[in-house]
C-alpha positions as CSV (number, residue, x, y, z in Angstrom):
1,M,8.9,-21.0,29.2
2,S,6.0,-22.0,27.3
3,L,2.7,-20.3,26.4
4,A,-0.9,-20.7,27.5
5,T,-3.2,-23.0,25.7
6,P,-5.4,-20.8,23.8
7,S,-9.0,-21.6,23.6
8,A,-10.4,-22.9,20.3
9,A,-12.0,-20.6,18.0
10,P,-13.7,-20.9,14.8
11,P,-11.4,-19.3,11.4
12,P,-12.0,-15.5,11.5
13,S,-12.9,-15.3,8.1
14,R,-16.2,-17.5,9.3
15,Q,-16.9,-15.6,12.5
16,R,-20.1,-13.5,13.0
17,T,-20.9,-10.8,15.3
18,S,-24.1,-9.4,16.2
19,P,-24.9,-5.8,16.1
20,E,-26.0,-5.5,19.4
21,S,-22.6,-7.4,20.6
22,S,-20.6,-5.5,18.3
23,D,-21.9,-1.9,20.2
24,Q,-21.4,-3.8,23.7
25,K,-18.1,-4.1,22.6
26,L,-17.7,-0.7,21.6
27,A,-19.0,1.0,24.6
28,A,-16.6,-1.4,26.8
29,L,-14.0,0.2,24.7
30,L,-14.9,3.8,25.3
31,R,-15.4,3.2,28.9
32,W,-11.7,2.0,29.5
33,L,-10.8,4.6,27.4
34,E,-12.0,7.2,29.6
35,D,-11.1,5.4,32.3
36,G,-7.8,5.4,31.6
37,G,-8.2,9.3,30.6
38,A,-8.7,10.1,27.2
39,R,-10.2,12.0,25.7
40,F,-12.4,12.1,23.1
41,A,-15.8,14.2,23.7
42,K,-15.9,15.6,20.5
43,L,-16.0,12.3,18.4
44,N,-19.2,9.5,18.0
45,V,-18.7,6.4,16.5
46,V,-21.5,5.4,14.4
47,R,-22.5,2.1,12.5
48,Q,-23.1,2.6,9.0
49,E,-25.4,0.8,6.4
50,N,-23.1,-1.2,4.9
51,G,-22.4,-2.4,9.1
52,E,-18.5,-0.7,8.7
53,R,-18.2,1.7,12.2
54,A,-17.4,5.5,11.1
55,V,-16.1,8.1,13.6
56,L,-18.4,11.2,13.2
57,A,-18.4,15.3,14.5
58,R,-20.5,15.3,17.9
59,T,-20.1,19.4,17.8
60,D,-18.7,21.8,15.3
61,I,-14.8,21.3,15.1
62,A,-12.4,24.0,15.1
63,T,-9.1,23.9,13.4
64,G,-6.1,23.0,15.6
65,E,-8.4,21.4,18.2
66,A,-7.6,18.2,19.8
67,V,-10.1,15.5,18.8
68,L,-8.5,13.0,20.4
69,Q,-6.0,11.9,23.2
70,V,-5.4,8.0,24.2
71,P,-2.6,8.2,27.2
72,R,0.4,6.2,26.9
73,S,-0.8,3.5,29.1
74,H,-3.6,2.6,26.6
75,L,-1.1,2.7,23.5
76,L,-0.1,-1.0,22.2
77,T,3.5,-0.2,21.3
78,L,6.2,-2.1,19.9
79,E,7.6,-1.5,23.4
80,V,4.5,-3.3,25.3
81,A,4.8,-6.3,22.8
82,K,8.3,-7.0,23.1
83,S,8.4,-6.8,26.5
84,S,5.5,-9.0,27.3
85,D,6.1,-13.2,27.8
86,I,5.5,-13.9,23.9
87,G,7.4,-11.4,23.1
88,R,10.7,-12.6,25.1
89,L,9.9,-15.8,23.5
90,I,9.9,-14.7,19.9
91,R,13.2,-12.1,20.7
92,S,15.2,-15.1,22.6
93,H,14.2,-17.5,19.5
94,V,13.9,-16.2,16.6
95,S,14.3,-11.9,16.9
96,P,12.5,-11.5,13.4
97,D,13.4,-8.0,11.4
98,N,9.5,-8.4,11.6
99,E,7.7,-5.8,13.8
100,E,4.2,-6.7,13.1
101,L,5.0,-10.2,14.1
102,Y,5.9,-8.8,17.9
103,L,2.2,-7.2,17.9
104,A,0.4,-10.1,16.0
105,S,1.8,-12.6,18.4
106,F,0.5,-9.9,21.5
107,L,-3.0,-9.7,20.3
108,L,-2.9,-13.3,20.3
109,Q,-2.0,-13.8,23.8
110,E,-4.6,-11.4,25.1
111,K,-7.2,-12.5,22.8
112,H,-6.8,-15.5,25.2
113,R,-6.7,-14.2,28.3
114,P,-9.6,-13.4,30.1
115,D,-8.5,-10.9,32.5
116,S,-6.3,-8.9,30.3
117,F,-6.3,-5.8,30.5
118,W,-6.3,-5.3,26.8
119,K,-9.6,-7.5,26.7
120,P,-11.6,-4.1,25.9
121,Y,-9.3,-3.2,22.7
122,V,-9.1,-6.9,21.7
123,D,-12.3,-7.6,21.6
124,S,-13.7,-4.0,19.7
125,L,-10.9,-5.3,17.0
126,P,-13.1,-6.6,14.0
127,E,-13.6,-10.6,13.6
128,A,-13.6,-11.0,10.1
129,F,-12.1,-9.4,6.9
130,P,-14.5,-10.1,4.5
131,H,-13.4,-7.1,1.9
132,V,-9.9,-8.1,2.4
133,P,-8.6,-10.1,-0.7
134,L,-7.1,-12.8,0.7
135,F,-10.6,-13.9,2.2
136,F,-12.7,-13.2,-1.6
137,S,-14.2,-16.1,-2.9
138,A,-12.8,-17.9,-6.3
139,S,-15.7,-16.0,-8.4
140,E,-14.5,-12.7,-7.3
141,R,-10.8,-13.5,-7.5
142,A,-11.4,-14.1,-11.3
143,L,-12.4,-10.5,-11.4
144,L,-8.7,-9.8,-11.0
145,Q,-7.7,-11.9,-13.7
146,G,-4.9,-10.4,-15.4
147,S,-4.3,-7.6,-11.9
148,F,-0.6,-7.7,-10.8
149,L,-2.7,-7.9,-7.7
150,L,-3.2,-12.1,-8.2
151,T,0.3,-12.3,-7.6
152,L,0.6,-10.2,-4.2
153,L,-1.9,-12.0,-3.3
154,Q,-0.6,-15.2,-3.3
155,F,2.8,-13.9,-1.7
156,Q,0.6,-12.5,1.0
157,D,-1.0,-15.9,1.6
158,Y,2.5,-18.0,1.2
159,S,4.1,-15.2,3.4
160,L,1.6,-15.5,6.4
161,R,1.8,-19.3,6.3
162,Q,5.2,-19.1,6.9
163,D,6.1,-17.1,9.3
164,H,3.2,-18.8,11.4
165,A,5.1,-22.7,10.6
166,L,8.4,-20.5,11.8
167,L,7.1,-19.3,14.8
168,C,5.2,-22.7,15.5
169,Q,8.8,-24.3,15.1
170,K,11.2,-21.9,17.0
171,V,8.9,-20.7,19.9
172,P,7.6,-23.3,22.6
173,G,4.3,-23.3,22.8
174,Y,3.4,-20.8,19.1
175,E,1.8,-24.2,17.2
176,R,-1.5,-23.6,20.0
177,F,-2.2,-20.4,18.1
178,S,-4.0,-21.6,14.5
179,V,-3.0,-20.4,11.2
180,E,-6.2,-19.0,10.8
181,E,-6.1,-16.9,14.4
182,F,-2.3,-15.9,13.2
183,I,-3.6,-14.4,9.9
184,W,-6.3,-12.1,11.9
185,A,-3.9,-11.2,13.8
186,R,-1.6,-10.2,11.2
187,L,-4.4,-8.2,9.3
188,S,-5.4,-6.7,12.5
189,V,-1.9,-5.1,12.7
190,S,-1.1,-4.5,9.5
191,S,-4.7,-2.6,8.9
192,R,-5.0,-0.7,11.8
193,N,-1.0,0.2,13.3
194,F,0.1,3.5,13.6
195,G,4.5,4.3,13.1
196,L,5.4,6.4,16.3
197,K,8.7,8.3,15.6
198,V,8.3,11.0,18.1
199,G,8.0,12.2,21.9
200,G,9.9,8.8,22.7
201,L,7.5,6.6,21.2
202,Q,9.3,4.4,18.5
203,G,8.1,2.0,15.7
204,R,4.7,0.4,15.6
205,S,1.8,1.2,17.7
206,L,-2.0,0.2,17.8
207,V,-3.8,2.8,18.9
208,P,-7.7,2.2,20.3
209,L,-10.1,4.1,18.4
210,A,-7.5,6.5,16.5
211,D,-7.7,2.8,14.5
212,M,-11.4,3.5,13.5
213,L,-11.3,6.7,11.2
214,N,-11.6,6.2,7.8
215,H,-9.6,6.7,4.7
216,R,-9.3,9.9,3.1
217,R,-6.4,12.6,1.1
218,P,-6.5,14.9,2.4
219,P,-6.9,14.1,5.9
220,D,-9.3,16.2,8.6
221,V,-6.9,15.0,11.5
222,L,-3.2,14.7,11.9
223,W,-1.6,12.7,14.6
224,S,1.4,12.5,16.7
225,T,2.7,12.5,19.9
226,S,3.1,14.7,22.6
227,K,6.6,15.8,23.5
228,D,6.7,13.8,26.4
229,G,5.4,11.1,24.8
230,Q,2.8,10.1,27.4
231,F,-0.2,10.6,24.5
232,F,-1.0,9.9,21.0
233,E,-2.8,13.0,20.3
234,M,-5.1,13.9,17.2
235,T,-5.5,17.5,15.8
236,A,-8.1,18.6,13.2
237,Q,-6.2,20.7,10.4
238,N,-9.5,22.0,9.2
239,T,-13.1,22.8,10.9
240,I,-15.2,19.8,11.1
241,A,-18.9,20.7,11.0
242,T,-21.6,18.6,13.8
243,G,-22.5,15.3,11.8
244,L,-19.3,15.3,9.2
245,E,-17.4,12.0,9.5
246,V,-13.6,12.8,11.2
247,H,-10.9,10.9,8.3
248,D,-7.6,10.1,8.7
249,S,-5.4,8.9,5.9
250,Y,-3.4,5.6,6.0
251,G,-0.8,7.4,4.0
252,A,0.2,7.9,0.5
253,K,-0.6,5.0,-0.7
254,S,-1.6,2.5,-4.5
255,N,-4.2,1.2,-5.3
256,D,-3.1,-2.5,-4.6
257,L,-1.9,-1.9,-0.9
258,L,-5.0,-0.3,-0.5
259,L,-7.1,-3.3,-1.5
260,L,-4.5,-5.7,0.1
261,H,-4.6,-4.4,3.1
262,F,-7.8,-2.4,4.3
263,G,-10.4,-3.9,1.7
264,F,-10.7,-0.8,-0.5
265,V,-9.6,1.1,-3.6
266,V,-9.7,5.1,-4.4
267,E,-10.4,6.3,-7.5
268,N,-7.9,8.4,-9.5
269,N,-5.6,7.7,-6.6
270,E,-2.3,10.5,-7.5
271,Q,-0.8,7.8,-5.6
272,D,-0.9,5.0,-7.3
273,E,1.5,2.6,-9.3
274,V,1.5,0.1,-11.9
275,F,3.6,-3.0,-12.4
276,L,5.9,-3.3,-15.4
277,S,8.0,-6.3,-16.2
278,L,10.9,-5.4,-18.1
279,G,14.3,-7.1,-19.5
280,L,16.7,-6.8,-22.6
281,P,15.0,-6.4,-26.3
282,E,15.2,-10.1,-28.0
283,G,18.1,-10.7,-30.0
284,T,19.8,-7.3,-28.1
285,A,23.8,-6.9,-28.5
286,L,25.8,-8.0,-25.8
287,A,22.9,-9.2,-23.7
288,S,25.2,-11.4,-21.2
289,G,27.0,-7.7,-20.7
290,K,23.8,-6.1,-20.6
291,Q,22.7,-8.9,-17.8
292,K,26.0,-8.4,-15.6
293,L,25.4,-4.4,-15.7
294,L,21.7,-4.9,-15.3
295,G,22.0,-7.5,-12.6
296,L,19.7,-9.9,-14.1
297,S,19.7,-13.6,-13.5
298,S,20.1,-14.6,-17.1
299,P,19.6,-12.5,-20.2
300,T,16.1,-13.6,-20.5
301,A,15.0,-13.0,-17.1
302,R,12.5,-9.6,-16.6
303,Q,12.8,-6.9,-13.9
304,P,10.1,-5.7,-12.1
305,F,9.4,-1.9,-11.5
306,K,6.5,-0.3,-9.5
307,V,5.7,3.3,-11.1
308,P,3.5,6.5,-10.2
309,L,2.3,8.5,-12.9
310,Q,5.3,10.8,-12.2
311,Y,8.3,11.2,-14.3
312,E,10.7,12.7,-11.6
313,H,10.1,9.7,-8.9
314,A,12.8,7.6,-8.1
315,A,10.9,4.3,-9.3
316,T,10.2,5.7,-12.3
317,Q,14.0,7.3,-13.0
318,R,15.4,3.8,-12.3
319,M,13.1,2.0,-15.0
320,F,14.4,4.3,-17.5
321,S,17.8,4.1,-16.4
322,F,17.1,0.4,-16.8
323,L,16.4,0.4,-20.1
324,R,18.4,2.9,-21.5
325,V,21.2,0.4,-20.6
326,A,18.6,-2.7,-22.2
327,C,18.0,-0.7,-25.4
328,A,21.8,0.7,-25.6
329,T,23.9,-0.1,-29.1
330,T,27.4,-1.9,-29.2
331,G,28.4,1.5,-29.4
332,E,26.5,3.2,-26.5
333,L,27.5,0.1,-24.5
334,P,30.7,1.6,-23.3
335,R,30.5,4.6,-22.1
336,L,27.6,3.1,-20.2
337,A,29.5,0.5,-17.8
338,P,31.7,3.3,-16.1
339,R,28.6,4.8,-14.5
340,L,26.9,2.1,-13.7
341,L,30.0,0.1,-11.9
342,S,30.8,3.8,-10.0
343,G,26.9,4.0,-9.2
344,L,26.5,7.5,-10.4
345,G,23.0,7.4,-10.4
346,S,20.3,7.4,-13.1
347,I,21.2,7.1,-16.9
348,K,19.9,10.2,-18.5
349,P,18.6,10.0,-22.1
350,L,21.5,8.9,-24.3
351,G,20.1,10.0,-27.9
352,V,17.2,10.3,-29.9
353,A,17.8,6.5,-31.5
354,N,18.8,5.0,-28.2
355,E,15.3,6.9,-26.6
356,E,13.2,5.3,-29.4
357,R,14.2,2.2,-28.7
358,V,13.0,2.6,-24.7
359,L,10.1,4.0,-26.2
360,R,9.0,1.0,-28.2
361,S,10.0,-1.6,-25.5
362,L,8.0,0.4,-22.7
363,G,4.8,0.6,-25.4
364,E,5.7,-3.5,-25.7
365,A,5.3,-4.1,-21.8
366,C,2.2,-1.5,-21.3
367,E,0.6,-3.5,-24.2
368,A,1.4,-7.2,-22.7
369,R,-0.4,-6.1,-19.1
370,L,-3.5,-4.8,-20.9
371,A,-3.7,-7.9,-22.8
372,A,-3.7,-9.9,-20.0
373,F,-7.0,-8.6,-19.1
374,D,-10.1,-10.5,-20.4
375,S,-12.0,-7.4,-20.2
376,S,-12.0,-4.2,-21.8
377,F,-11.1,-0.8,-20.1
378,E,-14.7,0.8,-21.7
379,E,-16.1,-3.1,-19.9
380,D,-15.0,-2.4,-16.5
381,E,-16.6,1.0,-16.6
382,R,-19.8,0.0,-17.4
383,L,-19.8,-2.2,-14.9
384,L,-18.8,0.3,-12.3
385,R,-21.5,2.8,-13.9
386,E,-24.4,0.4,-13.9
387,G,-23.5,0.3,-9.8
388,A,-25.3,-3.8,-10.0
389,L,-21.9,-5.3,-8.5
390,S,-21.2,-6.6,-5.0
391,L,-18.8,-4.1,-2.5
392,N,-15.8,-6.7,-3.1
393,A,-16.9,-7.6,-7.0
394,R,-16.8,-3.5,-7.2
395,S,-13.4,-3.3,-5.7
396,C,-11.9,-6.2,-8.1
397,V,-13.5,-4.3,-11.0
398,L,-12.2,-0.9,-10.2
399,M,-9.1,-2.0,-9.0
400,R,-8.3,-3.7,-12.7
401,R,-9.9,0.0,-14.2
402,E,-7.2,1.3,-12.6
403,E,-4.8,-0.2,-13.6
404,K,-5.3,-0.3,-17.3
405,R,-6.1,3.7,-16.6
406,L,-2.2,3.5,-15.3
407,L,-1.1,1.5,-18.5
408,R,-3.3,3.4,-21.2
409,A,-1.3,7.0,-19.9
410,W,2.0,5.2,-19.9
411,L,1.5,3.3,-23.7
412,E,0.3,7.3,-24.4
413,L,3.5,8.6,-23.1
414,T,5.4,6.2,-25.3
415,R,3.2,7.2,-28.5
416,T,3.2,10.7,-27.6
417,G,7.2,10.7,-27.6
418,L,7.7,8.7,-30.4
419,S,6.4,11.4,-32.4
420,L,7.9,14.1,-30.7
421,L,11.0,12.6,-31.6
422,R,10.3,12.3,-35.3
423,M,8.9,16.4,-35.5
424,P,11.3,19.2,-36.4
425,R,12.9,20.9,-33.6
426,A,11.2,24.5,-34.5
427,E,7.5,23.0,-34.3
428,L,8.3,21.2,-30.9
429,E,9.5,24.7,-29.5
430,R,6.0,26.4,-30.4
431,L,4.6,23.2,-28.3
432,A,6.7,23.7,-25.8
433,E,6.1,27.5,-25.2
434,R,2.2,27.2,-25.0
435,P,1.3,28.5,-21.8
436,E,-0.8,25.2,-20.9
437,S,0.8,22.1,-21.7
438,P,-0.6,19.7,-24.1
439,W,1.1,16.9,-22.7
440,G,-0.4,16.5,-19.6
441,W,1.1,14.4,-16.6
442,F,4.3,13.4,-18.7
443,D,5.2,17.3,-19.3
444,R,8.0,16.7,-17.6
445,Y,9.2,14.0,-19.7
446,V,8.8,15.8,-22.8
447,R,10.8,18.9,-21.5
448,E,13.6,16.8,-19.7
449,A,14.1,14.5,-22.0
450,V,12.4,14.4,-25.7
451,L,12.7,18.3,-26.5
452,E,16.5,18.1,-25.4
453,L,17.7,15.1,-27.2
454,V,15.6,16.9,-30.0
455,R,17.7,20.0,-29.4
456,R,21.0,18.0,-29.1
457,A,20.2,15.9,-33.0
């Protein structure tokens, strides 16, 4: 079995749609949904000044009220994609672990079927993604100098093209879908799929109209599937007045993922994380043994960590555990080896001297990351404040500023921690007794690591 030949289409990044044509496609989508039994009487889709769509409350919405119901027949589920012609071909020739390949390939199949049942939905999808970094100009990407997003962007581009090449090689007829079309389909899926886990529906799914709500945390609506699995439902978790925008949440995501897949950055994102590259200190004792314990490819290899501003987070615990081993002396290392080899979880602070080495190593990694940027935090603040940036340029500057904000916060932890480790115990105890913590976000680190070490010293 092979695929039907798709009609030629320009690269997605160059396609343009007039507002009139877009409005016609939206009207066709809403008619298709209504005819299929969807309910969304209190929602109104509008076009914003920047050309993007938003969903507003047509009338007042009460807490607990269902604002959207989409029947199963109009949910583009993983099951639908896998059971289609192209899905069966992919399963028999590739059987990939990535569920998005099935959904993206199904979109491509239906995009080139004029009589497709899914045509109203496929036609309503964005024809281009100008605010996604994959399509940024060279000058826009230059604004990301020093940001780890550039590394992620290179990997994304490579991964997408490798997936397309593999499908073209293994699946009969797949080469008729250009790499540009494939990237369009993958971005369409990655930027709007829902993970269904209840009501008899499992896996990723594309949900018409629900995917038009913009992101905010906390959101105005929560979504689920009905108990019988026949409807996707969005329910208001607060009152929404007439004319106000109705928001969904795209999940607890860091800014690099939000920009990479959705094309925007959130200021002071509580879910944000920063990449740090850590390795063995230069000239460290027993480097070969530490390399094996830590799973490094060589004594000079680096290990990437992506950490939030939360000491209790599992990723942060892994980072500190890595550093406590990496910075261990010949006297400390033997008693660590049995714990590491038996997999007994995170490594707690070993002692004041070891923790000082840990903090110095962490501080050096933060300073190295900050030095890689060609602009200062204060310069980014000024550029954002002046407001003369294009939308994409603003996303780049905001992205790099937020990375610097996190790096500066981690640097503050290392400097404060070093100072507190040298403080007399009585003085540190008095600080810890204050009703309001003087240590902000890393209060837990001070109490669970620094204070306990000083007490034991």
